N, C-alpha and C positions, 0 to 999 in steps of 0.2 A: 561240506565237500572237504576232501582231503587231498592236498597237493604237496609235491616235494620240490619241484623246480622253482616255484615262486612262493615265498613265505610272506604273504600279505601282512599278517599280524606283526611280523618282525620289521617290515618296512615302516608300518605305522608307528611302532614303538621307537624305531630309530629317529623318525622325523620328530616325534614329540620330545624325545630325549635331547635331540639337537637344539630344539627351540628352548627347552628348559635350561640347557647349559648356556645358551646365549643370554637368556634373561639373568641367569646367575652371574655371568660375566659382567653384564651391565651394572648390576647391583654392587658387585665388588669394586668395579671401577669408580662408580659414583661415591661409594663410601671411602675409598682410598684417596680420591682427589678432593672430595668435598663439593664437587660440582655436579649439577644435573646435566649441564650441557658441556661435553668435552670435545665434540666435533660437530661439523655442520649437520650431519644426518640425525643427530639427537633432537634438534629442533631448529630448522633453518631460520624461521622468522625470529625465534627467540635469540639465536646467535647474532643476527643482524642488529637487533635492538640492544643486546648486551654489549656488543663491540662499540656501538655508537655512544652508549652511556659511559663505557670505560674511557673512551677518548675524551668525553666531556669532563670526566673526573680528573683526568691528567691535566687538561687545560685549566680547570678551576684551581687545582693545587699550584700550578705555575703562576696563575694570577695572584693567589695568596702570597706566594714568594715575592712576586713583583711589588705587591702592596707593602709587605714588610720591609723590602729594600727601599722603597720610596719613603717610608716612615723614618728609616735611618738617615737618608739623605737630608730630609727636612730637619731632623734633630740636630745634625751637624751645622746646617745653615743657621738654625735658631741660636745655637751656642755662640757662633761668631757675631750675629746681630745683637745678642744680649751684651756682649763685651763692647761693641760699638756704641750701644745705647748708654752704657755706664760712662764711657769716655765723653760722650756728648753732654751728659749731665754735669760731669766735672768741668767741662769746657764752659758751660753756662755759668757755673759758679765763679770761674776765673774772670769772665767778662764783667760780672757784677762787681767783683772785688776791685778790678782795675778801673771801673768807671768812677770810683771814689778817688779821683786824682789828687785832691787836696790832702788826703791822708796817706799818700804813697810817695816814696822817694823814687828817683829815676832808676836806681838799682833794683828796687822792688818791682817796678813795671817791667824792667828787662827780664827779671826772674820769672814773672808771670808769662811774658812772651815766650821764654824758653820752654815753659811748661805747655803752653798752647802749641808751640811747634812740635814738641814731642808727642802730644796727643794726636795732632794731625798725621804725623808720621806713623804712629801706632795704628790709627784707623786704616791707613793705606796698607800697612803690613798685615793686619787682620783680614782685610778684603782680599789680599793676594794669596794668603796662606791657608784660608779655610777651604778645604777640599775633601772630596770623597773619591777614593781610588784614582787619585791624580787629576780629577776634574775639579777645577776651581769653581766654587759655588757663589762667591760674592764679588767676583771681578767682572761680571757682565757676560760670562760664558753662556748663562741660561737666560739672558735678556733677549727680547725679540729684536730682530733686525728689521729696520724700517727705512724706507726711502720715499722720494717724491712727496715730501712734507709741504703742504700748502703754505703760502706766505701769510695767510690769516690765522695760522695755528701758532700760538706763542709757546705753548707747552703741551706735552702729551705723555701718557703713561699707558703701557700695554701690560696688563696683569695676566692675561690668558687669551689664547686664540687657538682654535682647532680648524684646520681647513685642509682640503686636498687640492693639489696643484701647486704651481710655482709661487703664487702669492695670493693675498687677500686684500682687496681694496676696501678701505674704511671710508664710508660716505656718510656725512652728517647733513641734516636738514634743520635749519633754524626756523621754528614756527612762532617763537615768542622772543622778543629782543631782551637782552640784559639791560637793566637800568640802574643808575644811581638814584638815591633819594635826593630831592632837590626842592628848594624854595627860593623865591626871588624877593629880596628885601628892598622894596622900592622906597627911596628917600626923597625923590622929587628933584634932586639937584646934585651937583658934583661935590658939594660940601654940606655937612649936616647943618640944618637951619632949625634952631630951637625957638625962633621968633623972639618975643620980648620976655621970655621966662629967664630972668637973670639968675645965674648960679644954678640953674637946673641941669639935669643930665638925662640922656637917653640910655636907659638900662635894659639890657635883654639877657636872657639865659639861653645859651646855645647848647643843645643836647644831641648826641649821636650814639652810635652803637658802643663806643668806648667809655663815654661819660659825659658830664655836663660842666659848663663853665659860665659864670655870670660875668658879663662885660659891660663897662660903662663908658659912654662917649659924651663929649662936650660939644657945644656949638662950634661950628666952623671946621670941625675935623673933616678931612677929605675922605672920599670913598676908599682911596688907596690905603690910608692909614687904618680905616675900619677893617678892610679885608686883611691887612697885615696882622692886626690884632687877633682876628679869628684864626689865622693860619699859625700864629705862635702856639696855639693850644691844640693844633690838629691831632697830635699824638695822644692827647688826653681825651678829646671829644670824638675823633673820627670824622670831623667835618672840615672841609676846606672852603675857601672863599676866593672869588675873583670879581673885580669890578666889571660892570656891564651897564652902559648907558648912564642912567641916573640912579642906579642902585647897585646892590651887591648880590651876586649869585652864590648861594650856599649849597654845597653838594656833599654827599657822603664820600669818604675816601675810597671806599670799595663799592662793588656792585652786588646786588642780590637782595632778597627779601629780608635778610637779617639786618640790613642797614636801614637807617632812618635819619632824618633831620627834623629837629623840633626847635621852634623859636617861641619863647614865652616873653612877652613884654612886661617887665617889672615896673618900669616907669617910662611914660611916653616923653616926658620932658617938653611937651608942647611942640612936637615936630610939625613943621609946616612945609607945604610943597604940593606939587601936582601929583595926584594918584598915589599918595604915600600909603603904605600898607604891605601886606604879605600876599604874594601871588604864587599859584602853582604853575608848573610847566604843562604844555599841551600833551595829552596822552599819546598822540601819534607823532609828536616831534618834541623830544626832550630838550631841544635847544631853543625852542620858542616859548615865550611867556604867554600863559593864558590871559586874555584880556580882561576876564572877570576877576575882580578882587576876591581873594579868599577870606581875608579878615583885615579890618583896620587895626592899627596899633592899639587903640583903646579897647577893642574887643578881643585882643590876643592875650589877655591876662591868664587864661587857662592853657595857653599854648596852641600852636598850629603845627601839625606834623605831616610829613610825607614819607612814605616807605619806598624802598627800592624794589626791584623786580628781578627774579632769577630768569636766566635764559631757559627757553623751552625748545624741545625738538626731538629728533629721533636719530639713531645711528644704525645703519644697515637694516632698516625696517623695524628696529626695536625701539619702543618708547623709552626715551632717555630721561635720566634724572638730572635736573638743572640746579646748579648752585653757583650763584654769581655768574661768571662768564664760562663756567665749566659744564660740559655735557658728559655724562657717563652712563654706561650700560654694564650690566653684570649678568651674563647668561652662561650656560654650559659651553657654548661655542665661542663667545666673545666677551671679554672683560677689558674695557678700555675707558680712559678718561681723557677728554680733549678740552684744553683751555684755549679759547679764541681771543684774538686781540679785540680792542674796543670796537673798531669799525665793523669787523666781521660779526661780532656778537650782537650788534644792533641792526644787522641787515637780514631780513627774512629771505633766505636763499639757500641753495644747496652748496655744500662745501666738500670738495674731494680732499679729505684731510691728509691721508697718507696711505701707503701700501705696506703690508706686513709681508716680508719675503722669507721668513724663517725664524729659527731660534726658539727659545723657550725650553722648559724641562718637560719632556713627554714621558708619561708613565702608562703602561698597558695594564689596566686594572680590571679587565673583564676577560672571560674565556674566549670570546670571539674577537679576532683581530680586525677591527674596523674603526672608523672614526668615532662611532658611538661608544666604543669600549675604551677609548683613549682619553686621558685627562692631561691638560697642559696648564702649566703655571709659569709665569715669568718671575725671575729673581734678578732684580736690578743690581747694577754696579753701585757699591757703597763707598767707592773711593772719594776722597774729599773734593775732587774736581767735579764730582757728579751730584753731591748732596747740596741742595739749594734750588733756586730757580733763576731763569734768565733775567727776571725783573728785579729780584732782590740781590742776586749775587750767589756765589758758591762758597763752600766752606774753606777752600784753599785761599780765599781772599783774606783770611785772618792770619796767614803766615807772615813771617818776618819780611819786611820790604813790600808787602802788599797793601791794599787800600785800607783794610780795617785792623791793622796790627795795633796792639794796645799801647805801644810806646809813642806812636805819632798820632793816635786817633783823637778826634775831638769828641765832645759829648754827643753830637749828632751821629758820628760814626759808630759810637758804642751802641746807640739805638739800632742802627742799621745792622751792625754785627750780630746783635742779639736776635733780630728778626731772622737772619740767616740760620743761626743755630736753632731757633724755634722751628723753622721749616725743616731743617735736617732731622731734628728729633721727631717731628711729625711724620716725615717720610720713613724713617727707620721703624718707628712704632707701628705705622700703618702696614709696613711690610711684615713685621713680626705678627701682627694680628691676622693678616691675610694668610700667612704660612700656617699659623696656629689653627685657623678655621679650616684650612685645607687638610691639615693633619688630623684634626678631630672629626670633622663632618664628612670629609671625602674618604680619606684613607681608613680611618677607624671604622666608619660605617661600612665601607667596602669589605674590609677584612671580616667583619662579623657576618655580613650578608653572604659572602663567598663561603664562609665556614658552614653556614646553614645549608647552602646549595650543595656543597660536597656531601654533607650528611644525607640529604634527601635523595640525591642522585645515586649515592652508594647503596642506599636502601632499595631504590628501584632496581638497580642492577643486580643486587643480591636476590631479590624476589624472583627475577627471571632466571638467573644462572646457578645460584647455589643449590646444593642438594638439601632436601628435607630428611635429616637422619632418621627420624622416627618412621617416616614412610619407607625410606630405603631399607632400614633394618627389617621392617615387616616383610618387604618384598624379598629380601635376602633369605629370610627364614622360609618363606613360601617356596622360593626357587630351589632351596636345598632339599626340601621335602619332596617336591615334584621330581627333581633329578634322581633322588634315591628311589622313588616309586617307579619312574620310567626305566631305570636300570633293572629293577627286579622284573618288570613286565617284559622288557626286552629279553631277559634270560629265559623267561617262561615261553615267550614266542619262539625262541630259537630251539627249544626242546620239543615243540609241537610236531615237527615233521618226523621225529623218531617214532612217534606213536603209529605212523602209517605202516611201518615195517611189520607190525603185528598182523596186518591184513595178509601178508605174504606167507604167514604161517610157518 
C-alpha cells in the first residue's frame, strides 16, 4: 500500500532511532562517570544496596580513625608511665642505700631524703602534666567513678566496664573462703618441758613462702618467748606465731594457695607433756584445732606442711579468679579486682561490693555505635597519694615529715617503706602491661580487622555500582552503529512518500 498522510516506516525508524540514541547516551554517561548506576532508575535494588555499603565504608573508615587516635592516646599515657616507673626504680635504690644507716652520715641521709622528695614531686608532676588535647591521662580523669563501697571491701580496682544506664552494680559471691596456712604446735604446757634430758634442746625448722629458719629452744622457755622468736624472723619465713592454750599457733603471714607453713623437728629434746605434737586446724573452722594429731615430734623429721587456700567465687555472674583474698574477673564488659577484708573473705555469702557510676576511657572502635562496638579502659591516678594500698600505706608516706622518711626511719620502717615502693612498682607495671595489651591486642587487631572490612566492603560496592568498561565500550560501539543505521533508514523512510507522486502521472 502507498500512503502519504501517515508514513508508518518513518515512525518506526524514528522510534528505533530514539531508542538507539538513548542507549548511546547511557553508554556515554557510564563511561564518563565510571558508574553503572548513576540514578535510581538505572537499578533501584542495586542503588539501595550500594548506598548502604557506602555508608558502611564511611563508618568503617571513621572507626579506623578512632582506633588510630586511641593508639596515640595510649602511647602518650605509656610514655608518662614509663617515666614514673623509672623514678620508682630509682626510689627503690635510695631506700636500700639509706637502710645501711651505719655507713651514712646524717647529712647523707638528709641528701637522700631530698632526692626522695624530688622524686615524689616529679611523679606528681608527670601525673598531672601527661595529657592529650588537654585531657589529663594519668591524674584520674579516665579512672572509673565508684560509690557505695561495702565495708567488707578493703581495696578494689576497676580496669574496664561497659554498661548502659546510670550505674552498674558490682555483686560478688564468695563460694570458697580464703585461708592462711596453719599448724598448731602443741607443747603440753605453758613452758617448754624437756624432762630429764639435761643440756638438750628442742630444735625445729620453720618454713614458709619466703624462706626457712632453724630455731632452738631450751627447757623452761615460755610459749610467749617461743612465739616471739618465730615472729622475729617473720619477714624471712613468712610465718607468724601466737600463743594459744598450751601451744603455739603458726600461720602464714598472707592468705592463698601460694602460702604454706612447714615444721620439721630436727631434735625433739625429749619434750614431755599431754598431747604434744603437730596438729592441723579443722577444714570448716580455721580457728579450731583438729583433735586428731597430725604427727608426733618424733615422726616430724621429714616435715609437716599445711597450705593456704585462695578465695573462690563469682562477680556479676562471671566465674572469678581467686588469689589470696582477691576476686577478679576480666571480660569484654567488666574487668575488676576486689580485695575483701579477712572476715568477709572467710564468709560464704553475697557481697554488694560497689557501684560504678561512670568514668573510664571510652573508644568507639566499630562501625556500629552500640555497646558491643565500644571498648572501655580505666587509667588510674598515679599520684603519690594513690600508689600503694590502705594496708601497707601510700607512696607519699615516704616524704619529709611522714611516717617512712629515711632520716627518722628505723630498720622496720625501711622494710615497710620498701613494701610500699614494691607495691607502687607492681601497680604501675601492671597498668603499663594492661595498656600495652589493650594497644596490641585490641587496638592493633581492630585496625587490621577494620582495614580488611573496608577492602571487602568497597569491593562489594564496586561490583554493584561501578561500570564494566569493556562491556560499556562494546555497548557504545554497538549503539553508535545502530544510531548511524537508524538515521540512514529514517532518511529512506522519509523519501518513500515521494514515490507515490509518480502514480499521479
